[in-house]
A tleap script that builds the chain and sets N, CA, C and O, in Angstrom:
source leaprc.protein.ff14SB
mol = sequence {
  NMET ALA ALA GLN PRO LYS ARG GLY GLY VAL
  HIE LEU PRO ALA ARG ARG SER ALA SER ASN
  SER ASP PRO SER ILE LEU THR LYS ILE THR
  SER SER ALA ILE VAL SER ARG GLY LYS GLN
  ALA ALA CYS ASP ALA ALA PHE VAL SER LYS
  LYS LEU LEU ARG SER THR GLY LYS ALA ALA
  TRP ILE ALA GLY THR THR PHE LEU ILE LEU
  PHE VAL PRO LEU ILE ILE GLU MET ASP ARG
  GLU GLN GLN PHE ASN GLU LEU GLU ILE GLN
  GLN ALA SER LEU LEU GLY ALA PRO PRO THR
  GLY PRO PRO HIE CLYS
}
set mol.1.N position { 30.510 -79.407 -4.102 }
set mol.1.CA position { 30.350 -79.732 -2.720 }
set mol.1.C position { 29.378 -78.792 -2.055 }
set mol.1.O position { 29.372 -77.589 -2.314 }
set mol.2.N position { 28.567 -79.349 -1.205 }
set mol.2.CA position { 27.613 -78.529 -0.449 }
set mol.2.C position { 28.343 -77.878 0.703 }
set mol.2.O position { 29.215 -78.475 1.335 }
set mol.3.N position { 27.968 -76.649 0.956 }
set mol.3.CA position { 28.638 -75.900 2.025 }
set mol.3.C position { 28.160 -76.404 3.380 }
set mol.3.O position { 26.959 -76.533 3.615 }
set mol.4.N position { 29.099 -76.686 4.262 }
set mol.4.CA position { 28.794 -77.128 5.619 }
set mol.4.C position { 28.686 -75.890 6.516 }
set mol.4.O position { 29.498 -74.974 6.387 }
set mol.5.N position { 27.683 -75.841 7.438 }
set mol.5.CA position { 27.601 -74.683 8.331 }
set mol.5.C position { 28.767 -74.705 9.315 }
set mol.5.O position { 29.122 -75.753 9.856 }
set mol.6.N position { 29.347 -73.551 9.533 }
set mol.6.CA position { 30.485 -73.450 10.437 }
set mol.6.C position { 29.976 -73.411 11.874 }
set mol.6.O position { 28.926 -72.836 12.160 }
set mol.7.N position { 30.740 -74.036 12.778 }
set mol.7.CA position { 30.360 -74.059 14.185 }
set mol.7.C position { 31.315 -73.223 15.027 }
set mol.7.O position { 31.274 -73.304 16.255 }
set mol.8.N position { 32.141 -72.450 14.423 }
set mol.8.CA position { 33.028 -71.564 15.157 }
set mol.8.C position { 34.130 -72.274 15.897 }
set mol.8.O position { 34.656 -71.722 16.863 }
set mol.9.N position { 34.506 -73.466 15.497 }
set mol.9.CA position { 35.594 -74.180 16.130 }
set mol.9.C position { 35.183 -74.945 17.372 }
set mol.9.O position { 35.995 -75.691 17.920 }
set mol.10.N position { 33.950 -74.788 17.838 }
set mol.10.CA position { 33.488 -75.499 19.026 }
set mol.10.C position { 32.676 -76.695 18.567 }
set mol.10.O position { 31.757 -76.564 17.759 }
set mol.11.N position { 33.020 -77.850 19.085 }
set mol.11.CA position { 32.293 -79.061 18.708 }
set mol.11.C position { 31.237 -79.329 19.774 }
set mol.11.O position { 31.556 -79.659 20.916 }
set mol.12.N position { 30.007 -79.186 19.389 }
set mol.12.CA position { 28.897 -79.411 20.309 }
set mol.12.C position { 28.402 -80.833 20.150 }
set mol.12.O position { 28.434 -81.383 19.049 }
set mol.13.N position { 27.942 -81.439 21.243 }
set mol.13.CA position { 27.389 -82.787 21.105 }
set mol.13.C position { 26.099 -82.751 20.300 }
set mol.13.O position { 25.376 -81.755 20.301 }
set mol.14.N position { 25.833 -83.823 19.633 }
set mol.14.CA position { 24.626 -83.905 18.821 }
set mol.14.C position { 23.404 -83.926 19.741 }
set mol.14.O position { 23.425 -84.537 20.810 }
set mol.15.N position { 22.356 -83.258 19.312 }
set mol.15.CA position { 21.122 -83.224 20.109 }
set mol.15.C position { 20.423 -84.558 20.022 }
set mol.15.O position { 20.458 -85.258 19.011 }
set mol.16.N position { 19.778 -84.879 21.146 }
set mol.16.CA position { 18.973 -86.099 21.132 }
set mol.16.C position { 17.697 -85.833 20.360 }
set mol.16.O position { 17.174 -84.719 20.371 }
set mol.17.N position { 17.213 -86.829 19.711 }
set mol.17.CA position { 15.992 -86.649 18.940 }
set mol.17.C position { 14.791 -86.619 19.878 }
set mol.17.O position { 14.840 -87.166 20.980 }
set mol.18.N position { 13.732 -85.990 19.443 }
set mol.18.CA position { 12.519 -85.870 20.247 }
set mol.18.C position { 11.819 -87.212 20.412 }
set mol.18.O position { 11.003 -87.387 21.317 }
set mol.19.N position { 12.135 -88.140 19.550 }
set mol.19.CA position { 11.471 -89.434 19.621 }
set mol.19.C position { 12.093 -90.339 20.682 }
set mol.19.O position { 11.596 -91.438 20.928 }
set mol.20.N position { 13.174 -89.885 21.310 }
set mol.20.CA position { 13.843 -90.681 22.332 }
set mol.20.C position { 12.924 -90.775 23.543 }
set mol.20.O position { 12.479 -89.752 24.062 }
set mol.21.N position { 12.636 -91.992 23.998 }
set mol.21.CA position { 11.707 -92.183 25.112 }
set mol.21.C position { 12.390 -92.019 26.465 }
set mol.21.O position { 11.705 -91.955 27.486 }
set mol.22.N position { 13.716 -91.951 26.502 }
set mol.22.CA position { 14.448 -91.795 27.756 }
set mol.22.C position { 14.374 -90.327 28.180 }
set mol.22.O position { 14.928 -89.466 27.497 }
set mol.23.N position { 13.688 -90.021 29.312 }
set mol.23.CA position { 13.566 -88.624 29.726 }
set mol.23.C position { 14.909 -88.081 30.232 }
set mol.23.O position { 15.711 -88.809 30.817 }
set mol.24.N position { 15.126 -86.813 29.997 }
set mol.24.CA position { 16.372 -86.196 30.430 }
set mol.24.C position { 16.322 -85.937 31.934 }
set mol.24.O position { 15.267 -86.039 32.560 }
set mol.25.N position { 17.473 -85.601 32.500 }
set mol.25.CA position { 17.561 -85.358 33.938 }
set mol.25.C position { 16.726 -84.141 34.324 }
set mol.25.O position { 16.137 -84.114 35.405 }
set mol.26.N position { 16.670 -83.133 33.449 }
set mol.26.CA position { 15.880 -81.937 33.719 }
set mol.26.C position { 14.393 -82.276 33.780 }
set mol.26.O position { 13.671 -81.762 34.635 }
set mol.27.N position { 13.947 -83.122 32.893 }
set mol.27.CA position { 12.549 -83.546 32.904 }
set mol.27.C position { 12.227 -84.316 34.170 }
set mol.27.O position { 11.161 -84.142 34.760 }
set mol.28.N position { 13.153 -85.167 34.585 }
set mol.28.CA position { 12.931 -85.935 35.806 }
set mol.28.C position { 12.846 -85.015 37.035 }
set mol.28.O position { 12.007 -85.215 37.913 }
set mol.29.N position { 13.715 -84.020 37.082 }
set mol.29.CA position { 13.734 -83.119 38.245 }
set mol.29.C position { 12.478 -82.256 38.285 }
set mol.29.O position { 11.860 -82.104 39.339 }
set mol.30.N position { 12.099 -81.692 37.142 }
set mol.30.CA position { 10.953 -80.783 37.138 }
set mol.30.C position { 9.631 -81.490 37.344 }
set mol.30.O position { 8.652 -80.862 37.748 }
set mol.31.N position { 9.582 -82.761 37.080 }
set mol.31.CA position { 8.320 -83.478 37.282 }
set mol.31.C position { 8.287 -84.225 38.604 }
set mol.31.O position { 7.370 -85.014 38.834 }
set mol.32.N position { 9.260 -84.002 39.478 }
set mol.32.CA position { 9.274 -84.707 40.756 }
set mol.32.C position { 8.260 -84.092 41.720 }
set mol.32.O position { 7.836 -82.950 41.544 }
set mol.33.N position { 7.879 -84.862 42.737 }
set mol.33.CA position { 6.890 -84.412 43.713 }
set mol.33.C position { 7.430 -83.269 44.560 }
set mol.33.O position { 6.676 -82.375 44.944 }
set mol.34.N position { 8.720 -83.288 44.854 }
set mol.34.CA position { 9.312 -82.229 45.677 }
set mol.34.C position { 9.239 -80.889 44.955 }
set mol.34.O position { 8.914 -79.869 45.562 }
set mol.35.N position { 9.538 -80.891 43.677 }
set mol.35.CA position { 9.504 -79.649 42.912 }
set mol.35.C position { 8.071 -79.139 42.799 }
set mol.35.O position { 7.833 -77.938 42.926 }
set mol.36.N position { 7.117 -80.035 42.562 }
set mol.36.CA position { 5.733 -79.578 42.444 }
set mol.36.C position { 5.218 -79.040 43.778 }
set mol.36.O position { 4.453 -78.077 43.799 }
set mol.37.N position { 5.630 -79.653 44.891 }
set mol.37.CA position { 5.233 -79.124 46.205 }
set mol.37.C position { 5.908 -77.785 46.472 }
set mol.37.O position { 5.305 -76.892 47.065 }
set mol.38.N position { 7.144 -77.644 46.041 }
set mol.38.CA position { 7.836 -76.361 46.184 }
set mol.38.C position { 7.161 -75.266 45.392 }
set mol.38.O position { 7.009 -74.144 45.873 }
set mol.39.N position { 6.748 -75.596 44.156 }
set mol.39.CA position { 6.035 -74.624 43.336 }
set mol.39.C position { 4.717 -74.226 43.991 }
set mol.39.O position { 4.354 -73.050 44.005 }
set mol.40.N position { 4.001 -75.216 44.537 }
set mol.40.CA position { 2.730 -74.940 45.200 }
set mol.40.C position { 2.949 -74.066 46.433 }
set mol.40.O position { 2.177 -73.141 46.682 }
set mol.41.N position { 3.994 -74.354 47.202 }
set mol.41.CA position { 4.300 -73.549 48.382 }
set mol.41.C position { 4.655 -72.122 47.991 }
set mol.41.O position { 4.248 -71.178 48.668 }
set mol.42.N position { 5.402 -71.952 46.916 }
set mol.42.CA position { 5.758 -70.607 46.446 }
set mol.42.C position { 4.518 -69.840 45.999 }
set mol.42.O position { 4.381 -68.650 46.284 }
set mol.43.N position { 3.620 -70.520 45.302 }
set mol.43.CA position { 2.378 -69.871 44.864 }
set mol.43.C position { 1.530 -69.468 46.065 }
set mol.43.O position { 0.968 -68.373 46.099 }
set mol.44.N position { 1.440 -70.365 47.055 }
set mol.44.CA position { 0.673 -70.053 48.260 }
set mol.44.C position { 1.288 -68.877 49.013 }
set mol.44.O position { 0.565 -68.006 49.496 }
set mol.45.N position { 2.607 -68.845 49.116 }
set mol.45.CA position { 3.283 -67.743 49.803 }
set mol.45.C position { 3.055 -66.426 49.063 }
set mol.45.O position { 2.844 -65.392 49.696 }
set mol.46.N position { 3.094 -66.452 47.756 }
set mol.46.CA position { 2.848 -65.236 46.973 }
set mol.46.C position { 1.415 -64.757 47.162 }
set mol.46.O position { 1.172 -63.556 47.277 }
set mol.47.N position { 0.465 -65.689 47.194 }
set mol.47.CA position { -0.940 -65.330 47.381 }
set mol.47.C position { -1.159 -64.690 48.744 }
set mol.47.O position { -1.831 -63.665 48.854 }
set mol.48.N position { -0.586 -65.301 49.787 }
set mol.48.CA position { -0.736 -64.769 51.145 }
set mol.48.C position { -0.062 -63.409 51.260 }
set mol.48.O position { -0.606 -62.500 51.886 }
set mol.49.N position { 1.109 -63.261 50.667 }
set mol.49.CA position { 1.815 -61.979 50.708 }
set mol.49.C position { 1.010 -60.884 50.015 }
set mol.49.O position { 0.943 -59.752 50.495 }
set mol.50.N position { 0.409 -61.226 48.899 }
set mol.50.CA position { -0.393 -60.255 48.166 }
set mol.50.C position { -1.600 -59.813 48.995 }
set mol.50.O position { -1.912 -58.625 49.070 }
set mol.51.N position { -2.275 -60.786 49.617 }
set mol.51.CA position { -3.423 -60.472 50.470 }
set mol.51.C position { -2.999 -59.620 51.658 }
set mol.51.O position { -3.683 -58.664 52.022 }
set mol.52.N position { -1.854 -59.977 52.265 }
set mol.52.CA position { -1.354 -59.251 53.429 }
set mol.52.C position { -1.014 -57.810 53.057 }
set mol.52.O position { -1.354 -56.884 53.794 }
set mol.53.N position { -0.351 -57.615 51.931 }
set mol.53.CA position { -0.017 -56.261 51.493 }
set mol.53.C position { -1.269 -55.451 51.198 }
set mol.53.O position { -1.341 -54.263 51.512 }
set mol.54.N position { -2.249 -56.099 50.596 }
set mol.54.CA position { -3.490 -55.401 50.278 }
set mol.54.C position { -4.214 -54.985 51.558 }
set mol.54.O position { -4.678 -53.849 51.661 }
set mol.55.N position { -4.314 -55.890 52.532 }
set mol.55.CA position { -5.003 -55.551 53.771 }
set mol.55.C position { -4.194 -54.561 54.595 }
set mol.55.O position { -4.771 -53.713 55.276 }
set mol.56.N position { -2.853 -54.652 54.545 }
set mol.56.CA position { -2.013 -53.692 55.248 }
set mol.56.C position { -2.186 -52.306 54.643 }
set mol.56.O position { -2.212 -51.312 55.369 }
set mol.57.N position { -2.302 -52.233 53.346 }
set mol.57.CA position { -2.528 -50.952 52.685 }
set mol.57.C position { -3.862 -50.341 53.090 }
set mol.57.O position { -3.963 -49.132 53.299 }
set mol.58.N position { -4.883 -51.185 53.197 }
set mol.58.CA position { -6.192 -50.690 53.627 }
set mol.58.C position { -6.124 -50.190 55.060 }
set mol.58.O position { -6.675 -49.136 55.377 }
set mol.59.N position { -5.449 -50.939 55.933 }
set mol.59.CA position { -5.321 -50.523 57.334 }
set mol.59.C position { -4.530 -49.224 57.443 }
set mol.59.O position { -4.873 -48.361 58.251 }
set mol.60.N position { -3.485 -49.073 56.646 }
set mol.60.CA position { -2.700 -47.839 56.661 }
set mol.60.C position { -3.543 -46.662 56.185 }
set mol.60.O position { -3.431 -45.562 56.726 }
set mol.61.N position { -4.378 -46.880 55.187 }
set mol.61.CA position { -5.259 -45.824 54.693 }
set mol.61.C position { -6.235 -45.402 55.786 }
set mol.61.O position { -6.439 -44.208 56.005 }
set mol.62.N position { -6.832 -46.357 56.466 }
set mol.62.CA position { -7.789 -46.046 57.535 }
set mol.62.C position { -7.094 -45.302 58.668 }
set mol.62.O position { -7.618 -44.306 59.167 }
set mol.63.N position { -5.926 -45.772 59.077 }
set mol.63.CA position { -5.195 -45.117 60.160 }
set mol.63.C position { -4.780 -43.697 59.761 }
set mol.63.O position { -4.870 -42.776 60.573 }
set mol.64.N position { -4.334 -43.520 58.538 }
set mol.64.CA position { -3.909 -42.195 58.077 }
set mol.64.C position { -5.051 -41.200 58.019 }
set mol.64.O position { -4.910 -40.065 58.475 }
set mol.65.N position { -6.178 -41.610 57.465 }
set mol.65.CA position { -7.304 -40.684 57.379 }
set mol.65.C position { -7.883 -40.388 58.756 }
set mol.65.O position { -8.312 -39.264 59.015 }
set mol.66.N position { -7.901 -41.383 59.645 }
set mol.66.CA position { -8.369 -41.139 61.014 }
set mol.66.C position { -7.473 -40.135 61.710 }
set mol.66.O position { -7.960 -39.236 62.395 }
set mol.67.N position { -6.166 -40.278 61.540 }
set mol.67.CA position { -5.227 -39.329 62.136 }
set mol.67.C position { -5.476 -37.928 61.606 }
set mol.67.O position { -5.501 -36.968 62.376 }
set mol.68.N position { -5.662 -37.801 60.287 }
set mol.68.CA position { -5.888 -36.484 59.701 }
set mol.68.C position { -7.182 -35.853 60.193 }
set mol.68.O position { -7.222 -34.649 60.445 }
set mol.69.N position { -8.230 -36.640 60.333 }
set mol.69.CA position { -9.525 -36.096 60.708 }
set mol.69.C position { -9.593 -35.784 62.204 }
set mol.69.O position { -10.160 -34.762 62.589 }
set mol.70.N position { -9.033 -36.636 63.043 }
set mol.70.CA position { -9.185 -36.459 64.485 }
set mol.70.C position { -8.036 -35.715 65.144 }
set mol.70.O position { -8.287 -34.824 65.955 }
set mol.71.N position { -6.805 -36.036 64.836 }
set mol.71.CA position { -5.685 -35.544 65.618 }
set mol.71.C position { -5.042 -34.274 65.067 }
set mol.71.O position { -4.536 -33.470 65.850 }
set mol.72.N position { -5.043 -34.066 63.776 }
set mol.72.CA position { -4.425 -32.861 63.225 }
set mol.72.C position { -5.153 -31.604 63.699 }
set mol.72.O position { -4.481 -30.654 64.101 }
set mol.73.N position { -6.494 -31.540 63.677 }
set mol.73.CA position { -7.152 -30.346 64.226 }
set mol.73.C position { -6.862 -30.149 65.717 }
set mol.73.O position { -6.741 -29.012 66.175 }
set mol.74.N position { -6.752 -31.222 66.465 }
set mol.74.CA position { -6.420 -31.120 67.884 }
set mol.74.C position { -5.027 -30.528 68.072 }
set mol.74.O position { -4.829 -29.671 68.933 }
set mol.75.N position { -4.078 -30.972 67.287 }
set mol.75.CA position { -2.711 -30.457 67.376 }
set mol.75.C position { -2.672 -28.977 67.000 }
set mol.75.O position { -1.974 -28.188 67.637 }
set mol.76.N position { -3.420 -28.605 65.970 }
set mol.76.CA position { -3.460 -27.199 65.555 }
set mol.76.C position { -4.067 -26.339 66.661 }
set mol.76.O position { -3.554 -25.260 66.959 }
set mol.77.N position { -5.148 -26.807 67.266 }
set mol.77.CA position { -5.798 -26.047 68.344 }
set mol.77.C position { -4.886 -25.922 69.562 }
set mol.77.O position { -4.841 -24.862 70.187 }
set mol.78.N position { -4.172 -26.968 69.903 }
set mol.78.CA position { -3.237 -26.889 71.031 }
set mol.78.C position { -2.122 -25.892 70.740 }
set mol.78.O position { -1.697 -25.169 71.641 }
set mol.79.N position { -1.642 -25.839 69.505 }
set mol.79.CA position { -0.603 -24.885 69.128 }
set mol.79.C position { -1.136 -23.456 69.214 }
set mol.79.O position { -0.437 -22.563 69.693 }
set mol.80.N position { -2.375 -23.233 68.753 }
set mol.80.CA position { -2.974 -21.901 68.852 }
set mol.80.C position { -3.092 -21.459 70.308 }
set mol.80.O position { -2.794 -20.312 70.639 }
set mol.81.N position { -3.523 -22.362 71.168 }
set mol.81.CA position { -3.675 -22.019 72.576 }
set mol.81.C position { -2.324 -21.698 73.207 }
set mol.81.O position { -2.221 -20.777 74.018 }
set mol.82.N position { -1.301 -22.441 72.845 }
set mol.82.CA position { 0.041 -22.173 73.352 }
set mol.82.C position { 0.515 -20.786 72.907 }
set mol.82.O position { 1.090 -20.041 73.700 }
set mol.83.N position { 0.275 -20.446 71.650 }
set mol.83.CA position { 0.653 -19.129 71.156 }
set mol.83.C position { -0.131 -18.028 71.858 }
set mol.83.O position { 0.420 -16.970 72.162 }
set mol.84.N position { -1.417 -18.270 72.117 }
set mol.84.CA position { -2.241 -17.281 72.821 }
set mol.84.C position { -1.734 -17.068 74.246 }
set mol.84.O position { -1.672 -15.930 74.712 }
set mol.85.N position { -1.374 -18.139 74.939 }
set mol.85.CA position { -0.838 -18.019 76.296 }
set mol.85.C position { 0.475 -17.244 76.298 }
set mol.85.O position { 0.694 -16.400 77.167 }
set mol.86.N position { 1.345 -17.521 75.341 }
set mol.86.CA position { 2.607 -16.786 75.246 }
set mol.86.C position { 2.358 -15.305 74.968 }
set mol.86.O position { 3.058 -14.450 75.510 }
set mol.87.N position { 1.365 -14.994 74.128 }
set mol.87.CA position { 1.031 -13.605 73.837 }
set mol.87.C position { 0.513 -12.903 75.079 }
set mol.87.O position { 0.878 -11.756 75.334 }
set mol.88.N position { -0.340 -13.575 75.866 }
set mol.88.CA position { -0.849 -12.984 77.115 }
set mol.88.C position { 0.288 -12.708 78.092 }
set mol.88.O position { 0.311 -11.656 78.731 }
set mol.89.N position { 1.229 -13.639 78.217 }
set mol.89.CA position { 2.368 -13.443 79.124 }
set mol.89.C position { 3.225 -12.278 78.647 }
set mol.89.O position { 3.701 -11.484 79.458 }
set mol.90.N position { 3.423 -12.173 77.349 }
set mol.90.CA position { 4.221 -11.074 76.794 }
set mol.90.C position { 3.532 -9.740 77.040 }
set mol.90.O position { 4.189 -8.772 77.423 }
set mol.91.N position { 2.224 -9.668 76.827 }
set mol.91.CA position { 1.493 -8.422 77.055 }
set mol.91.C position { 1.496 -8.050 78.528 }
set mol.91.O position { 1.621 -6.877 78.878 }
set mol.92.N position { 1.357 -9.054 79.394 }
set mol.92.CA position { 1.360 -8.778 80.828 }
set mol.92.C position { 2.720 -8.252 81.266 }
set mol.92.O position { 2.788 -7.363 82.114 }
set mol.93.N position { 3.782 -8.773 80.714 }
set mol.93.CA position { 5.106 -8.290 81.095 }
set mol.93.C position { 5.350 -6.879 80.571 }
set mol.93.O position { 6.070 -6.110 81.208 }
set mol.94.N position { 4.772 -6.520 79.430 }
set mol.94.CA position { 4.908 -5.164 78.910 }
set mol.94.C position { 4.139 -4.160 79.764 }
set mol.94.O position { 4.545 -3.004 79.885 }
set mol.95.N position { 3.029 -4.602 80.357 }
set mol.95.CA position { 2.213 -3.722 81.185 }
set mol.95.C position { 2.736 -3.638 82.617 }
set mol.95.O position { 2.233 -2.837 83.405 }
set mol.96.N position { 3.713 -4.430 82.961 }
set mol.96.CA position { 4.325 -4.358 84.283 }
set mol.96.C position { 3.749 -5.307 85.306 }
set mol.96.O position { 4.099 -5.214 86.483 }
set mol.97.N position { 2.893 -6.204 84.913 }
set mol.97.CA position { 2.334 -7.167 85.868 }
set mol.97.C position { 3.365 -8.255 86.136 }
set mol.97.O position { 4.198 -8.540 85.276 }
set mol.98.N position { 3.319 -8.867 87.318 }
set mol.98.CA position { 4.274 -9.943 87.585 }
set mol.98.C position { 4.005 -11.137 86.673 }
set mol.98.O position { 2.853 -11.419 86.343 }
set mol.99.N position { 5.057 -11.835 86.266 }
set mol.99.CA position { 4.859 -12.981 85.355 }
set mol.99.C position { 4.080 -14.095 86.060 }
set mol.99.O position { 4.302 -14.388 87.235 }
set mol.100.N position { 3.173 -14.697 85.316 }
set mol.100.CA position { 2.373 -15.793 85.844 }
set mol.100.C position { 2.745 -17.066 85.099 }
set mol.100.O position { 2.059 -17.483 84.166 }
set mol.101.N position { 3.813 -17.656 85.517 }
set mol.101.CA position { 4.273 -18.890 84.882 }
set mol.101.C position { 3.893 -20.075 85.729 }
set mol.101.O position { 3.227 -19.916 86.752 }
set mol.102.N position { 4.296 -21.244 85.331 }
set mol.102.CA position { 4.007 -22.433 86.144 }
set mol.102.C position { 4.777 -22.329 87.462 }
set mol.102.O position { 5.873 -21.768 87.484 }
set mol.103.N position { 4.237 -22.851 88.546 }
set mol.103.CA position { 4.896 -22.751 89.842 }
set mol.103.C position { 6.215 -23.518 89.838 }
set mol.103.O position { 6.305 -24.619 89.295 }
set mol.104.N position { 7.245 -22.914 90.459 }
set mol.104.CA position { 8.553 -23.544 90.531 }
set mol.104.C position { 8.612 -24.453 91.735 }
set mol.104.O position { 8.038 -24.134 92.776 }
set mol.105.N position { 9.293 -25.583 91.619 }
set mol.105.CA position { 9.399 -26.530 92.724 }
set mol.105.C position { 10.605 -26.222 93.570 }
set mol.105.O position { 10.862 -26.915 94.554 }
savepdb mol mol.pdb
quit
């Protein structure tokens, strides 16, 4: 006797042959117009998202480098001036001069 392959106790339905001209439900669904339009919409959305991310990245790069070139030196200079003013006030108070602060309301 020829040995039969074991199926592990589970009886599976026989596969349909490839020569069967009746399309399966999966074939019908995947070839429908709604599914193809959905696929096209998904591809278009992915393309637009990719372009948007790329242009957003470029804009972020431009904004970041502009900030570094223009505003960081300004912030550093303002901090230096603030420290210099505080040093002048401290020296003036050590020498006995009256404090020259902002006018009180």
